[in-house]
matplotlib code that plots the C-alpha trace (Angstrom):
import matplotlib.pyplot as plt

x = [0.0, 2.6, 4.9, 2.3, -1.4, -1.0, 1.2, -1.1, -4.2, -2.4, -2.2, -5.8, -7.1, -4.3, -4.8, -8.5, -7.9, -5.2, -7.7, -10.6, -12.5, -13.1, -15.3, -12.4, -10.1, -12.8, -13.2, -9.5, -9.6, -12.7, -11.0, -7.8, -9.9, -11.7, -8.3, -7.2, -10.4, -9.8, -6.3, -7.4, -10.1, -8.0, -4.4, -3.7, -4.4, -3.3, 0.1, 1.8, 4.4, 6.7, 8.7, 11.4, 12.4, 15.6]
y = [0.0, 2.5, 2.1, 1.8, 2.5, 5.4, 7.5, 6.8, 7.8, 11.0, 12.0, 11.3, 14.8, 16.5, 14.1, 14.8, 18.6, 18.4, 16.6, 19.0, 16.2, 14.5, 11.4, 9.3, 10.5, 9.9, 6.3, 5.8, 6.9, 4.8, 1.7, 2.3, 2.7, -0.5, -2.3, -0.7, -1.9, -5.4, -5.4, -4.1, -6.7, -9.7, -8.6, -11.9, -13.7, -11.1, -10.5, -9.4, -11.2, -9.5, -11.4, -9.9, -12.0, -11.4]
z = [0.0, 1.1, -2.0, -4.7, -4.0, -1.4, -3.7, -6.6, -4.6, -3.6, -7.3, -8.3, -7.5, -9.4, -12.3, -12.5, -12.3, -15.0, -17.2, -16.5, -14.7, -18.0, -18.1, -19.2, -16.5, -13.9, -15.3, -14.9, -11.3, -10.6, -12.1, -10.1, -6.9, -7.7, -7.9, -4.6, -2.9, -4.2, -2.9, 0.5, 0.8, -0.4, 0.4, 2.1, -1.2, -3.7, -5.2, -8.4, -10.4, -12.9, -15.5, -17.6, -20.6, -22.5]

ax = plt.figure().add_subplot(projection="3d")
ax.plot(x, y, z, "-o")
ax.set_aspect("equal")
plt.show()
């Protein structure tokens, strides 16, 4: 939360303002908030994996 979602949430208001509260920017914020809610609800079972192929 502290290294990913909290910094992202802190920028939502500025992002919306920068984009004149457009419908599309609002949808992006809503989608990200939904992902954050899922993580908070299921954080014990939720993880990310990143793979880099060379």
